[in-house]
C-alpha positions as CSV (number, residue, x, y, z in Angstrom):
1,M,-23.0,-21.4,0.8
2,K,-23.5,-21.5,-3.0
3,F,-23.9,-18.6,-5.4
4,L,-25.5,-18.8,-8.8
5,K,-23.5,-17.0,-11.5
6,K,-26.1,-15.1,-13.4
7,P,-25.0,-12.2,-15.6
8,M,-26.3,-8.8,-14.5
9,M,-26.0,-6.0,-16.9
10,A,-23.6,-3.4,-15.5
11,A,-22.7,-0.4,-17.7
12,M,-19.4,0.0,-15.9
13,A,-18.2,-3.5,-16.8
14,G,-17.9,-3.2,-20.6
15,V,-14.9,-1.8,-22.4
16,A,-17.0,-0.3,-25.1
17,A,-19.3,1.5,-22.6
18,L,-16.2,3.1,-21.1
19,G,-15.1,4.6,-24.4
20,L,-11.6,3.3,-24.1
21,T,-9.4,3.0,-27.2
22,V,-6.0,1.3,-27.4
23,S,-3.4,2.2,-30.0
24,A,-1.4,-0.5,-31.7
25,P,2.1,-1.2,-30.3
26,S,4.9,0.9,-31.7
27,E,8.3,-0.5,-32.3
28,T,9.5,0.4,-28.8
29,Q,6.5,-1.5,-27.4
30,A,7.1,-4.7,-29.3
31,T,8.8,-6.4,-26.5
32,S,5.6,-6.7,-24.5
33,A,2.7,-8.9,-25.6
34,V,0.3,-6.3,-24.2
35,P,0.3,-2.8,-25.7
36,I,1.9,-0.1,-23.4
37,D,-1.3,1.9,-23.5
38,V,-3.1,-0.9,-21.7
39,W,-0.5,-1.1,-18.9
40,S,-0.5,2.7,-18.6
41,L,-4.2,3.1,-17.8
42,R,-5.2,4.6,-14.5
43,D,-7.7,2.4,-12.7
44,V,-10.9,2.2,-14.8
45,V,-13.0,1.2,-11.8
46,S,-11.2,2.1,-8.6
47,Q,-14.0,1.7,-6.0
48,V,-17.4,0.0,-5.7
49,Q,-19.6,-0.1,-2.5
50,I,-23.1,-1.1,-1.6
51,S,-25.2,1.1,0.6
52,P,-26.1,-0.2,4.1
53,D,-29.7,-0.8,3.1
54,G,-28.6,-2.6,-0.1
55,Q,-30.5,-0.3,-2.4
56,H,-27.7,1.5,-4.2
57,L,-24.2,1.1,-5.5
58,L,-21.5,3.8,-5.7
59,V,-18.8,3.4,-8.4
60,V,-15.7,5.5,-8.8
61,I,-14.9,5.2,-12.5
62,N,-12.6,6.7,-15.0
63,P,-14.3,6.6,-18.4
64,S,-11.3,7.7,-20.5
65,R,-7.6,7.3,-20.3
66,E,-6.9,11.0,-19.8
67,G,-10.0,12.1,-18.1
68,D,-11.0,12.6,-14.4
69,N,-12.7,10.1,-12.1
70,L,-16.5,10.3,-11.9
71,L,-18.8,9.1,-9.1
72,Q,-21.7,7.0,-10.4
73,I,-24.6,5.8,-8.4
74,Y,-26.8,2.8,-9.5
75,K,-29.9,1.4,-8.1
76,T,-29.3,-2.3,-7.3
77,S,-32.7,-3.0,-8.9
78,D,-31.4,-1.6,-12.2
79,L,-27.8,-1.8,-13.1
80,T,-28.3,-1.0,-16.8
81,T,-28.1,2.8,-16.4
82,P,-26.5,5.1,-13.7
83,Y,-29.1,6.7,-11.5
84,R,-26.6,9.6,-10.9
85,T,-23.3,10.6,-12.5
86,L,-21.3,13.2,-10.6
87,A,-18.0,15.1,-11.0
88,A,-16.1,17.5,-8.7
89,D,-14.9,19.9,-11.3
90,P,-12.4,21.7,-10.9
91,M,-11.3,19.0,-8.5
92,E,-11.2,15.3,-9.1
93,I,-12.9,12.7,-7.0
94,T,-10.4,10.3,-5.4
95,S,-12.5,8.3,-3.0
96,A,-16.1,7.6,-1.9
97,S,-17.7,5.7,0.9
98,W,-21.3,5.1,2.2
99,V,-21.7,6.3,5.7
100,S,-25.5,5.8,5.8
101,D,-28.2,4.7,3.5
102,N,-28.3,8.2,2.0
103,I,-24.9,9.9,2.5
104,I,-21.6,9.4,0.7
105,V,-18.4,10.8,2.1
106,G,-15.2,11.0,0.1
107,G,-12.2,13.0,-0.9
108,A,-11.1,15.1,-3.9
109,W,-7.9,16.7,-5.1
110,E,-6.8,19.4,-7.5
111,Q,-3.3,20.2,-8.9
112,K,-2.5,23.7,-7.9
113,R,1.2,24.2,-7.7
114,S,4.0,23.5,-10.2
115,R,6.9,22.9,-7.7
116,V,7.7,21.2,-4.4
117,R,9.0,23.6,-1.9
118,S,10.2,21.1,0.8
119,Q,10.0,17.5,1.9
120,E,6.5,16.1,1.7
121,D,5.1,19.4,0.3
122,D,2.3,18.4,-2.0
123,T,1.4,20.2,-5.2
124,R,-2.3,19.4,-4.8
125,N,-5.1,20.8,-2.7
126,Y,-7.4,18.4,-0.9
127,A,-11.0,18.5,0.2
128,T,-13.6,16.3,1.9
129,Y,-17.1,16.2,0.4
130,F,-20.4,14.6,1.4
131,Y,-23.2,13.9,-0.9
132,N,-26.9,13.6,0.0
133,L,-28.5,11.2,-2.4
134,E,-32.1,12.0,-1.4
135,R,-31.5,15.8,-1.9
136,N,-29.0,15.4,-4.8
137,K,-26.7,17.8,-3.1
138,F,-22.9,18.1,-2.7
139,S,-21.4,19.8,0.4
140,K,-17.7,20.5,0.7
141,V,-15.4,20.8,3.7
142,D,-12.2,22.6,2.7
143,E,-9.9,20.2,4.6
144,N,-8.7,16.6,4.2
145,L,-10.4,14.4,6.7
146,D,-10.1,10.7,7.7
147,I,-13.1,8.8,8.7
148,I,-12.3,7.3,12.1
149,N,-15.7,5.6,12.8
150,R,-19.0,5.6,10.8
151,L,-21.0,5.5,14.1
152,P,-23.5,3.0,12.8
153,N,-26.0,3.9,15.5
154,D,-26.0,7.6,14.7
155,P,-26.9,7.9,11.0
156,D,-26.5,11.7,11.0
157,K,-22.9,11.9,12.3
158,I,-19.5,10.3,11.7
159,L,-16.3,10.5,13.7
160,V,-13.4,12.2,11.8
161,A,-9.9,13.5,12.3
162,A,-7.5,15.6,10.1
163,A,-5.9,13.3,7.5
164,E,-2.3,12.1,8.1
165,P,0.3,14.2,6.4
166,N,1.8,11.1,4.8
167,G,-1.4,9.1,4.7
168,T,-0.6,5.4,4.2
169,L,2.3,6.2,1.8
170,G,5.0,4.4,3.6
171,V,5.9,4.0,7.2
172,D,6.4,7.3,9.2
173,P,8.0,6.5,12.6
174,F,6.5,9.7,14.0
175,Q,3.0,9.2,12.8
176,R,2.1,6.9,15.7
177,F,2.7,9.6,18.2
178,R,1.7,12.7,16.3
179,P,-1.3,14.1,18.3
180,R,-4.7,14.0,16.5
181,S,-7.9,15.8,17.5
182,Y,-11.2,14.1,16.9
183,Y,-14.5,15.6,15.8
184,K,-18.1,14.6,15.1
185,L,-19.1,15.7,11.6
186,D,-22.8,16.5,11.2
187,L,-23.8,15.2,7.8
188,R,-26.8,17.5,7.6
189,S,-25.1,20.8,8.3
190,G,-21.4,20.1,7.6
191,S,-20.4,21.4,11.0
192,K,-17.8,19.8,13.2
193,S,-17.9,19.5,17.0
194,L,-14.8,18.6,19.0
195,V,-14.9,15.2,20.7
196,L,-11.3,14.9,22.1
197,R,-8.2,16.9,21.5
198,G,-5.0,14.8,21.2
199,S,-1.9,15.6,23.2
200,R,1.7,14.3,23.4
201,K,0.6,12.1,26.3
202,Y,-2.6,10.9,24.6
203,A,-1.6,11.2,21.0
204,R,-3.4,8.3,19.3
205,I,-6.9,7.3,20.3
206,S,-9.2,4.5,19.3
207,F,-13.0,4.6,19.6
208,D,-15.8,2.0,19.8
209,N,-18.9,2.1,17.5
210,E,-20.7,4.3,20.0
211,G,-18.0,7.0,19.7
212,N,-16.5,6.2,23.2
213,P,-12.7,6.8,23.4
214,R,-11.3,3.5,24.6
215,Y,-7.6,3.2,23.9
216,A,-4.8,5.8,23.8
217,E,-1.0,5.8,23.5
218,G,1.5,8.6,23.7
219,R,4.9,9.5,25.0
220,D,6.3,11.6,27.9
221,S,8.9,14.3,27.6
222,D,11.6,11.6,28.2
223,N,10.4,9.5,25.2
224,K,8.8,6.8,27.4
225,V,5.8,5.4,25.6
226,K,2.8,4.5,27.7
227,T,-0.7,3.1,26.9
228,Y,-4.1,3.9,28.5
229,Y,-7.6,2.6,28.4
230,R,-11.1,3.7,29.3
231,L,-14.2,1.7,29.8
232,P,-17.5,3.0,28.2
233,G,-18.8,5.9,30.2
234,E,-15.6,6.7,32.0
235,G,-14.2,10.2,31.7
236,S,-10.5,9.6,32.5
237,W,-7.7,7.4,31.3
238,T,-6.1,4.5,33.2
239,Q,-2.5,3.6,32.4
240,F,-1.8,-0.1,31.7
241,G,0.8,-2.4,30.3
242,E,4.6,-2.1,29.8
243,V,6.4,1.2,29.3
244,Y,8.8,1.3,26.3
245,D,11.7,3.6,25.8
246,E,11.9,5.1,22.3
247,D,15.6,6.0,22.9
248,D,16.3,2.2,23.2
249,H,17.4,0.6,19.9
250,E,15.9,-2.6,21.0
251,N,12.4,-1.1,20.5
252,L,13.0,0.2,17.0
253,Y,10.9,-2.6,15.4
254,R,8.0,-1.8,17.7
255,F,7.9,1.8,16.6
256,V,9.3,1.8,13.1
257,G,7.9,-1.5,11.9
258,G,4.3,-0.4,12.5
259,V,3.2,-4.0,13.2
260,W,3.2,-4.6,17.0
261,G,0.7,-3.0,19.3
262,F,-3.0,-2.4,19.7
263,A,-5.2,-4.3,17.2
264,G,-8.8,-3.8,18.3
265,L,-11.6,-4.2,20.8
266,H,-13.8,-7.2,21.8
267,A,-17.3,-6.9,20.3
268,T,-19.2,-7.4,23.5
269,D,-16.8,-7.4,26.5
270,P,-15.5,-3.9,27.2
271,N,-12.7,-5.3,29.4
272,I,-11.1,-7.2,26.5
273,G,-8.8,-5.9,23.8
274,Y,-6.6,-7.5,21.1
275,F,-2.9,-6.9,20.8
276,I,-0.1,-8.0,18.5
277,D,3.1,-8.6,20.5
278,A,6.1,-10.9,20.8
279,R,6.0,-12.2,24.3
280,N,8.0,-14.7,26.3
281,G,11.1,-14.3,24.2
282,A,9.4,-14.7,20.8
283,D,10.8,-13.2,17.7
284,K,7.5,-12.6,15.9
285,G,4.4,-10.8,16.9
286,S,1.3,-13.0,17.6
287,L,-2.3,-12.1,18.4
288,W,-3.1,-11.9,22.1
289,E,-6.3,-11.3,24.1
290,Y,-5.7,-8.8,26.9
291,N,-7.9,-8.0,29.9
292,F,-7.7,-4.2,30.7
293,S,-9.3,-4.6,34.2
294,T,-6.8,-7.3,35.4
295,G,-3.8,-6.0,33.4
296,E,-3.1,-9.5,32.1
297,Y,-2.6,-11.1,28.8
298,V,-5.3,-13.8,28.9
299,R,-4.3,-16.1,26.0
300,E,-2.5,-16.3,22.8
301,L,-5.0,-16.5,20.0
302,F,-2.8,-17.2,17.0
303,A,0.9,-17.3,16.0
304,S,2.5,-17.8,12.6
305,E,5.7,-19.7,12.4
306,D,7.4,-17.6,9.7
307,S,5.9,-14.1,10.1
308,D,4.2,-11.6,12.4
309,V,0.5,-11.2,12.6
310,L,-0.2,-7.9,10.8
311,G,-3.7,-7.2,11.9
312,I,-7.2,-8.5,12.4
313,G,-10.5,-8.5,10.6
314,T,-14.0,-8.3,12.0
315,H,-17.3,-9.7,10.7
316,S,-18.3,-8.2,7.3
317,I,-21.8,-7.0,8.4
318,P,-21.3,-3.3,9.3
319,G,-21.5,-2.6,13.1
320,N,-20.6,-6.2,13.9
321,D,-17.2,-6.1,15.5
322,T,-16.9,-9.9,16.2
323,L,-13.3,-11.1,15.6
324,A,-13.3,-13.0,12.3
325,F,-9.7,-13.5,11.4
326,A,-6.0,-12.6,11.9
327,V,-3.9,-11.6,8.9
328,Y,-0.3,-12.6,8.3
329,P,2.1,-12.6,5.3
330,G,2.9,-15.7,3.2
331,A,2.1,-16.6,-0.3
332,K,-0.5,-13.9,0.0
333,Y,-2.0,-12.0,2.9
334,E,-3.2,-15.2,4.7
335,R,-6.1,-15.4,7.1
336,H,-6.3,-17.5,10.2
337,W,-10.1,-17.8,10.9
338,F,-12.0,-17.5,14.2
339,D,-15.5,-17.1,12.7
340,E,-16.7,-20.2,10.9
341,E,-19.6,-18.4,9.2
342,E,-17.3,-15.8,7.6
343,Q,-14.8,-18.5,6.7
344,A,-17.5,-20.5,4.9
345,L,-18.6,-17.4,3.1
346,Y,-15.1,-16.6,1.8
347,E,-14.5,-20.2,0.8
348,A,-17.7,-20.2,-1.2
349,L,-16.7,-16.9,-2.9
350,G,-13.3,-18.3,-3.7
351,Q,-14.9,-21.2,-5.5
352,Q,-17.0,-19.0,-7.7
353,I,-14.8,-16.0,-8.5
354,P,-12.2,-16.7,-11.3
355,Y,-8.6,-16.5,-10.3
356,A,-9.6,-15.9,-6.7
357,H,-6.6,-14.8,-4.7
358,Q,-6.9,-11.8,-2.3
359,L,-10.6,-11.7,-1.6
360,S,-12.3,-9.1,0.5
361,I,-15.9,-8.2,1.3
362,S,-15.5,-4.5,0.9
363,S,-19.1,-3.6,1.8
364,R,-22.2,-5.4,2.9
365,S,-25.8,-4.5,3.8
366,Y,-27.0,-4.6,7.3
367,D,-29.2,-7.6,6.6
368,G,-26.2,-9.4,5.2
369,R,-28.0,-10.4,2.0
370,S,-26.1,-8.0,-0.4
371,M,-22.4,-7.4,-0.6
372,V,-19.6,-6.1,-2.8
373,V,-16.6,-8.4,-3.1
374,T,-13.2,-7.4,-4.4
375,N,-10.5,-9.7,-5.7
376,S,-6.9,-9.1,-6.8
377,G,-4.0,-11.3,-7.4
378,P,-1.4,-12.4,-10.0
379,R,-4.1,-13.0,-12.6
380,D,-6.6,-10.3,-11.6
381,P,-5.6,-6.6,-11.6
382,G,-8.6,-6.0,-9.3
383,S,-12.2,-7.0,-9.9
384,F,-15.5,-6.0,-8.2
385,W,-18.4,-8.5,-7.7
386,L,-22.0,-8.1,-6.5
387,V,-23.7,-10.8,-4.4
388,Q,-27.5,-10.2,-4.2
389,N,-30.4,-12.6,-3.9
390,G,-28.0,-15.5,-4.1
391,Q,-26.6,-14.4,-7.4
392,L,-23.0,-13.4,-8.1
393,A,-22.2,-10.9,-10.9
394,K,-19.0,-9.1,-12.0
395,L,-19.4,-5.4,-11.9
396,G,-16.1,-4.2,-13.2
397,S,-12.3,-4.3,-13.2
398,R,-9.5,-1.9,-12.5
399,N,-8.2,-2.8,-16.0
400,P,-10.8,-4.6,-18.1
401,L,-8.5,-4.6,-21.2
402,I,-6.2,-7.1,-19.8
403,D,-6.7,-10.8,-20.6
404,Q,-6.5,-12.5,-17.2
405,A,-5.6,-15.8,-18.8
406,A,-2.5,-14.3,-20.3
407,L,-1.1,-13.0,-17.0
408,A,1.7,-14.8,-15.1
409,D,1.6,-16.7,-11.9
410,V,3.5,-15.5,-8.8
411,Q,5.3,-18.0,-6.6
412,Y,6.3,-17.5,-2.9
413,I,9.9,-18.7,-2.3
414,R,12.3,-18.8,0.7
415,Y,16.1,-18.9,0.3
416,T,19.0,-18.4,2.7
417,A,21.3,-15.3,2.7
418,R,25.0,-15.7,2.9
419,D,25.0,-15.1,6.6
420,G,22.3,-17.8,7.2
421,L,19.3,-15.5,7.6
422,P,16.2,-17.0,6.1
423,M,14.8,-14.8,3.3
424,P,11.3,-14.7,1.8
425,G,10.7,-13.5,-1.7
426,Y,8.4,-13.8,-4.7
427,I,8.9,-14.6,-8.4
428,T,6.6,-13.9,-11.3
429,I,7.1,-16.6,-13.9
430,P,6.5,-15.7,-17.6
431,Q,5.1,-18.1,-20.1
432,G,7.5,-20.5,-21.8
433,E,10.5,-22.5,-20.6
434,G,13.4,-21.3,-18.6
435,P,16.0,-20.3,-17.9
436,F,14.6,-16.8,-18.2
437,P,16.1,-13.4,-18.3
438,L,15.5,-11.8,-14.9
439,V,14.4,-8.4,-13.6
440,V,15.0,-7.8,-9.9
441,Q,12.1,-5.5,-8.9
442,H,12.5,-3.8,-5.6
443,N,9.9,-1.8,-3.7
444,G,10.3,1.4,-1.7
445,G,10.4,1.7,2.0
446,P,12.3,-0.5,2.6
447,H,10.8,-1.1,6.0
448,V,7.5,-2.2,4.7
449,N,5.8,-5.5,4.0
450,A,5.5,-6.1,0.2
451,V,3.6,-9.3,-0.3
452,Q,3.2,-9.7,-4.0
453,G,-0.2,-10.3,-5.6
454,Y,-0.9,-8.2,-8.7
455,S,1.9,-6.0,-9.8
456,E,1.3,-3.9,-12.9
457,M,5.0,-3.5,-13.7
458,G,5.8,-7.1,-12.7
459,Q,3.2,-8.4,-15.1
460,M,4.4,-6.0,-17.8
461,F,7.9,-7.4,-17.5
462,A,6.6,-11.0,-17.5
463,S,4.5,-10.2,-20.6
464,A,7.9,-9.2,-22.3
465,G,9.3,-12.6,-21.3
466,Y,11.2,-11.6,-18.1
467,M,11.0,-13.5,-14.9
468,V,10.6,-11.0,-12.0
469,F,12.1,-11.4,-8.5
470,Y,10.8,-9.4,-5.5
471,P,13.1,-9.9,-2.5
472,Q,11.9,-9.3,1.0
473,N,15.4,-8.5,2.2
474,R,16.3,-7.8,5.8
475,I,14.6,-4.7,7.3
476,S,11.4,-5.6,5.5
477,T,8.6,-5.7,8.1
478,G,6.2,-8.5,9.0
479,W,8.9,-11.2,9.1
480,G,9.9,-10.7,12.8
481,K,12.3,-8.5,14.8
482,R,15.4,-10.5,13.9
483,H,14.8,-10.0,10.2
484,F,14.2,-6.3,10.7
485,D,17.1,-5.7,13.1
486,A,19.5,-7.4,10.8
487,G,19.1,-4.5,8.3
488,Y,20.2,-1.8,10.8
489,G,22.9,0.2,9.1
490,E,23.1,-2.3,6.2
491,H,21.7,-0.1,3.4
492,G,23.8,-1.0,0.3
493,L,25.7,-3.7,2.3
494,A,24.0,-6.8,3.7
495,M,20.7,-5.6,2.4
496,Q,22.2,-5.5,-1.1
497,D,23.8,-8.9,-0.6
498,D,20.3,-10.3,0.1
499,K,19.2,-9.4,-3.4
500,D,22.3,-10.8,-5.0
501,D,21.9,-14.0,-3.0
502,G,18.3,-14.3,-4.3
503,V,19.6,-14.0,-7.9
504,K,22.2,-16.6,-7.3
505,Y,19.6,-18.9,-5.8
506,L,17.4,-18.6,-8.9
507,I,20.3,-19.2,-11.1
508,E,21.2,-22.4,-9.1
509,Q,17.6,-23.6,-9.5
510,G,18.0,-23.4,-13.3
511,L,15.3,-20.7,-13.5
512,V,17.5,-17.7,-14.6
513,D,20.0,-17.1,-17.4
514,P,23.1,-15.8,-15.5
515,D,24.0,-13.6,-18.4
516,R,20.6,-11.8,-18.6
517,V,19.9,-10.2,-15.3
518,A,18.7,-6.5,-14.7
519,F,17.9,-4.5,-11.7
520,F,14.8,-2.3,-11.4
521,G,13.9,-0.2,-8.3
522,W,11.6,2.6,-7.2
523,S,12.3,4.9,-4.2
524,Y,14.5,2.9,-1.8
525,G,14.4,0.3,-4.6
526,G,15.9,3.1,-6.9
527,Y,18.6,3.6,-4.3
528,A,19.4,-0.1,-4.5
529,A,19.4,0.1,-8.3
530,L,22.1,2.8,-8.1
531,V,24.1,0.7,-5.6
532,A,23.8,-2.2,-8.1
533,L,25.7,-0.1,-10.7
534,S,29.0,-0.5,-8.9
535,R,28.9,-3.9,-7.4
536,E,32.3,-5.6,-7.5
537,E,30.8,-9.0,-8.1
538,Q,28.6,-7.7,-10.9
539,L,25.5,-9.9,-11.5
540,Y,23.6,-7.4,-13.5
541,Q,23.7,-6.3,-17.1
542,C,22.0,-2.9,-16.4
543,S,20.0,-1.0,-13.8
544,V,16.9,1.1,-13.9
545,A,16.4,3.6,-11.0
546,V,13.1,5.4,-10.6
547,A,12.5,8.1,-8.0
548,A,15.8,7.0,-6.5
549,V,17.3,8.2,-3.2
550,A,20.6,9.1,-4.8
551,D,22.1,11.1,-1.9
552,P,20.7,9.9,1.4
553,A,23.3,11.9,3.4
554,K,22.0,15.1,1.9
555,S,18.4,14.0,2.5
556,F,19.2,13.4,6.2
557,R,21.0,16.7,6.6
558,L,17.9,18.5,5.1
559,G,15.5,16.7,7.4
560,G,14.4,14.1,4.9
561,G,14.5,11.4,7.6
562,R,11.9,13.5,9.4
563,A,14.0,13.2,12.5
564,G,14.3,16.6,14.3
565,S,16.4,17.4,17.3
566,S,13.6,16.4,19.7
567,A,13.2,13.0,18.1
568,P,14.2,9.9,20.1
569,K,17.9,9.1,19.7
570,A,17.2,5.6,18.4
571,I,15.0,7.0,15.6
572,I,17.7,9.6,14.7
573,D,20.4,6.9,14.6
574,W,18.2,4.7,12.5
575,S,17.4,7.5,10.0
576,E,21.1,8.4,9.7
577,R,21.9,4.9,8.8
578,R,19.5,4.7,5.9
579,G,22.4,5.3,3.5
580,S,24.4,8.0,5.3
581,I,26.2,5.3,7.1
582,G,26.7,2.6,4.5
583,I,26.7,3.1,0.7
584,N,25.9,6.6,-0.6
585,P,25.3,6.2,-4.4
586,I,26.4,9.7,-5.4
587,E,29.8,9.0,-3.9
588,E,30.2,5.8,-6.0
589,V,29.7,7.1,-9.5
590,D,33.4,6.5,-10.4
591,K,32.8,2.8,-9.8
592,V,29.8,2.4,-12.1
593,N,30.3,-0.4,-14.5
594,I,26.9,-1.2,-16.2
595,P,24.4,0.9,-18.2
596,L,21.9,3.1,-16.3
597,L,18.4,4.4,-17.0
598,M,17.3,6.9,-14.3
599,A,13.8,8.5,-14.2
600,H,12.2,10.9,-11.8
601,G,9.2,13.1,-11.5
602,N,10.0,16.8,-11.1
603,V,7.3,17.3,-8.4
604,D,8.3,14.3,-6.3
605,R,7.4,15.2,-2.7
606,R,9.0,12.1,-1.0
607,V,12.3,11.9,-2.8
608,L,13.0,15.4,-4.0
609,Y,14.1,16.2,-7.5
610,Y,17.6,17.2,-6.5
611,H,18.4,13.5,-6.1
612,F,18.0,13.2,-9.8
613,T,19.7,16.4,-10.9
614,D,22.6,16.1,-8.5
615,Y,23.3,12.5,-9.4
616,K,23.0,13.2,-13.1
617,K,25.7,15.9,-12.8
618,A,28.0,13.8,-10.7
619,F,27.5,10.9,-13.1
620,E,28.3,12.9,-16.2
621,D,31.2,14.7,-14.5
622,A,32.7,11.2,-13.9
623,G,32.6,10.6,-17.6
624,K,29.8,8.0,-17.4
625,T,27.1,7.6,-20.0
626,G,23.5,6.9,-19.0
627,E,20.0,7.7,-20.0
628,F,17.9,10.2,-17.9
629,L,14.2,10.8,-18.1
630,T,12.2,13.6,-16.3
631,M,8.5,13.0,-16.0
632,V,7.0,16.4,-15.9
633,D,4.4,17.0,-13.1
634,A,4.9,13.5,-11.8
635,D,4.9,12.8,-8.1
636,H,6.4,9.9,-6.2
637,F,3.5,7.5,-5.7
638,G,1.7,5.3,-8.2
639,N,-1.7,6.7,-7.5
640,T,-0.5,10.2,-8.5
641,L,0.8,9.1,-11.9
642,M,-1.3,10.0,-14.9
643,F,-1.7,7.9,-18.1
644,N,0.9,10.0,-19.9
645,H,3.5,9.5,-17.1
646,Q,3.1,5.7,-17.1
647,Q,3.1,5.5,-20.9
648,Q,6.3,7.6,-21.1
649,L,8.0,5.5,-18.4
650,Y,6.9,2.1,-19.4
651,T,7.8,2.7,-23.1
652,K,11.3,3.9,-22.1
653,V,12.0,1.1,-19.6
654,L,11.0,-1.7,-22.0
655,D,13.0,-0.1,-24.8
656,F,16.0,0.2,-22.6
657,L,15.9,-3.4,-21.4
658,A,15.4,-4.7,-24.9
659,N,18.1,-2.6,-26.6
660,D,20.5,-1.0,-24.2
661,C,20.8,-3.4,-21.2
662,G,24.3,-4.8,-21.8
663,P,25.5,-6.3,-25.1
664,G,22.5,-7.1,-27.3
665,G,20.0,-6.1,-24.6
666,L,18.3,-8.2,-22.0
């Protein structure tokens, strides 16, 4: 398939049309080739979708660096001027999605409180809205809802459930078995009707495109996890498959990792489902076809040598659930293809879109002729493309002020930890010749998969001349059970060694200057940054800890591990070992031997602000000198940080690295 690149005028694509201005770099910004204000922007364009009939585009756009998101609607026949521009004042639009040719459903939030009262307590109120394009009318539902299924054969209804308390913000080991109730939402009246009420036994339910409940899983009072299925038209559940004990430590990866389990349903055969599982003694989860009626795994469809299968994708035309690919981590989120037509389409797109890396057809018309394609990767902060009538046109970018050619490449590496465990990782390579100064950048979690594509902070560091190393140390998910289990109780111990071993590997390869290494971490990564302060074999010149878990023992005592008395014993033990057993940074302040910069938002709902204030006091009482930054009204997660928060943080971090990171700076 070939596309003709023919420019289409799109108002949301141009910097001038967005009214964005960028101030010149100040002295503290001079270490980055790109002004701090550019890195600090919220997404300029965060979402683009085409309607199922291919006649309209929706765009979630932020036209100014300190303004709110707007929802714009364009006719695909005329992209020069928005057909509608909508706001949700006093709330802000956060998402939008076509659920029919005429109806958009999305979410909005509003900052309402100035303090966090308890773990996961949000300072925002949330609402769900739906917008009727034909009637030009907004309707609001005063609750936060997730779309479970768009029900393509019922244009007036969608299947919804109450949104998850933690959404997709990290892995919650209890989310999988937290009962949900499911409703049909009438898009004409806004009324809800109950479809199925979840229970402990049938906590999580999956539906087909007709709204039939087909798969459920839950746990009994003895923490035995069981799975159930229904065929279309049946009114009761049938148990199938193995029973797993949540109290058994051997099953931790299955329940905490969030990778293994049900993946989807066959498009035409109701007896067939897809599962990700490690069978026959395998260490990593592969994709299997399962027959509900016979209770047998029919065949293994795909296995990756170095990683788990993380999920599946179906055909890009809405309502077509034909299995198209399996996803697994590697140099990027790789695809193993089953659908040759979809594979050919993606390959054609990859040849046409500049810096193609992580491509996705985010929406497509029913006739297949029109689609919106997204791309992101080391040299693309996120771009949106329209394919229509055989023509390909760029619609916009998450950050149109960044020169893609000036961004740095990311390389996938594998090295060996000191105990012989194979270790994946990623390095962002700045322009110029090595050896480079290095920033070790660690994600939160840590039991998450963090394949690196485009990282705003990583690219900012590379723009300042630093190589960036992202370790996927033990307990990271997606790399198999052995890799995960090796991190049990090893917070601050073997998990910290893995990061140091990666630094040594890069030094041995001649890529890194051993006298110019810094540590930067956020959330769990912030915990690791605090642990790095007192390493006896000190590889680092300084450490930067953002939203850091500084006292995991206190967090566990206060319920921060979300492990109540009724939780399975294995989960409680696992939660307790996330720093309570191992290294607790607040008890190590006397051993600190390198400079520290610590930053925290004062309304952080995931890692509460006491981690910052308690550590600061203990640090100063120990006679240590560091720099401490409070970001007022900043929450934990990147999507909640405003322009001013990022500008404040990025300016301080680059200044600290350049001037205060060891003798002479990094």
